[in-house]
N, C-alpha and C positions, 0 to 999 in steps of 0.2 A: 503493500499500499503505500502511496504515497503521504508525503507528510509536508502540511505548510504552516510556518509560524504565522503567515499574513490570513491561511485559509480559517484558521482555527481561532485569529480575532473576529472575523468574518462574524461564525458562529456567535458569537461573545457577545457579540451588538447584534440579535435576533433580538425582537422585540418579545417580551413576556406573554402576551398574546397566540405568539406564533410559536414557540416553546410548550404553552400548554396546549396549542390545539392539536399538534403533533403529538405529543405526550398520551392523551386522549386516544387518538386513532390509535397509536401503537398497542396501547392495554384494551382498549375495545375495537377491533376492524370494524369499519365502517359496511352496512348488508343493505342490500336491497330491499325495500319498503313488499309485503306480502311473498316474500322467501321462505316462510315458515319458520322453526325454532332457529333461526343462525345465528342470537344470542349477540350478535353489533349492535353498534347505534342509526335502530331503522331509519332516525329520521335526517341523520348526516347528509346520505346521498340527495333524498329528497329535498333539503332546504339546500346546495348545492344546486340542482337539477332548477328549482326556482328563483333562484337567486342568477346564478347565468340566462335562464328567460326572460327573466325580464330586463338583465344587462343589453341583449341582443333584438327585444322586444320580438321574441314570439308572443303566438296566441297562448299557444300551450304547454305547458309544462313536461308534455311528454315529447314533444317536439325535438328534445336535447337529446343526445346521443354522448356519451362517454366516449375517448377513445384514449392511447396509446398520446395522440400528440396532433396535429394539424398533418403530419405526412399520411396519417395512417387513415383520420378520417379525409381525407382527401382522396387516398389509392379507394380508398371501401367507396367512397363515392361512384367513383369513375369506373371502377370494376365491376360494384354491385350491381349496376344498372344495365337494362336489357336493351345493350346498345350495337348488338350483331347485324350488320350490313346498312348501320345508317350515319351520318353525317356530323361532323363535331367539329366545333368551330373553338380554337383558343386563340392565346394571344403570343405575339413573339415576349412580352414583356414577363410570363409565366416563370415560375419556379420549377426546378426539375421533379419536384416532386409532382406535379401536373402534366409536365412534360414528357417522360419516363415512360409512364403507363397507357397516355392517349399513344405515342409514337411504335409502343411494344404492341398497343390493337392494330394500330394503321400495317405494322410490318406482318404481321398473324394475318392480316386481309379480312379483318373483322371489320374496321371502319374505316371512312373516308374522312381524312383530318386534312380542315383547312388552319392556317396560323395568322391572322388580321396582324397587321403592320402597328406597330404604336411611333410617335412621333420622337424626336429628337431628346425631348426632355421623358422618354418611358410612358409617357401617358396615349392611352388608347383614347380613339372616340369613334363613337357612337357608330358616326357611319361607315367608321374601318367593319365593324363586324356586320354592320348592316349587309354590306356590300358580298361576307362570307356566307351569309343566309342562302340555303335553296329550302324546295320542297321534302327534301328527306333529314334537316337537320334535326336532329333529336335532343344535342346538349349542346351549353354554349359557357368556358369554364373561364372567367377570367377573376384577378387580381381587384382587390378593393383596394389597396396601397402595393405600388413598387415597392422589393425590397433592395435594388438597385439605385434607383431615382429619387423614389420619395412620393412618385407624382399618383395622385389619387382620382380614381374614374370614377365615371356617374354610373352608379348601379341603377338606379332607379329608369335610366332613357334604356340602358343593354335589356334591364329586364322588359322591358315593353316591349321592345325589337325581338325578345327571344319567343316571348310569349304570344306575338303578333304569330310569329313561323311556329306556334304550336311546340317550341322545345323549353327543355327544362336549365335555368340558370341554376349553375354550381360558381359559387363566389371564395377565393380566399383569403380571408380576413387577418391573414397572421404577423402580417404589418401594418395592420389599422385597427384592430381591438386595442381598446384600450386607450386609446388616442383620438381615434374621433368616432361620434355615436355610431352608434348600428342600431336600424329599425330593418331589421327583416320582412316585419309585416307591412309595414309604411313602400321598402323600397319593392314589395314582391319578387324577396329571393326566393330562392324553392330549397335551395342546400347553401351551410355556410359553415367553412369549417376554420375552426382560429386552435390558435396553442393555446 
């Protein structure tokens, strides 16, 4: 194991509330509601789901699914949808956690993939998404905020375009969550991933 006195100083500076919460979870692991006699804190997961649902503007707590992180969430959404023989639109501003599964599906002959360009600032203009749309487009995947340039994309307008073409919209909010207000209901986002 690696030891660093600087790292141990970081742990010493943790707020007592964080330490207390972590000790509580370690002593009595959380369990999902309605899971029999798990013996854990049945309300911890539910409370967290409720808090996160309010944070992103979800209509129902049950719309929140926990994964190990944004990569798993994005991969699960992309690979979990029935996209065979359909068209998918993404952008040149996407993270590899989006591009890898999409190009894998494309190389396997399962989807047709179009990549909308971004401008020199890393922003994806809704018109560039519209230009890629086809009658067989079933999914649009776009980052809310670029992890390279910080450019913020107009998700509400992109959602309108996707839905007008009967496609779902998957948004990567890894770089915007906690920094930019999120309202998945108001923006009409079908799926959103965040860390």
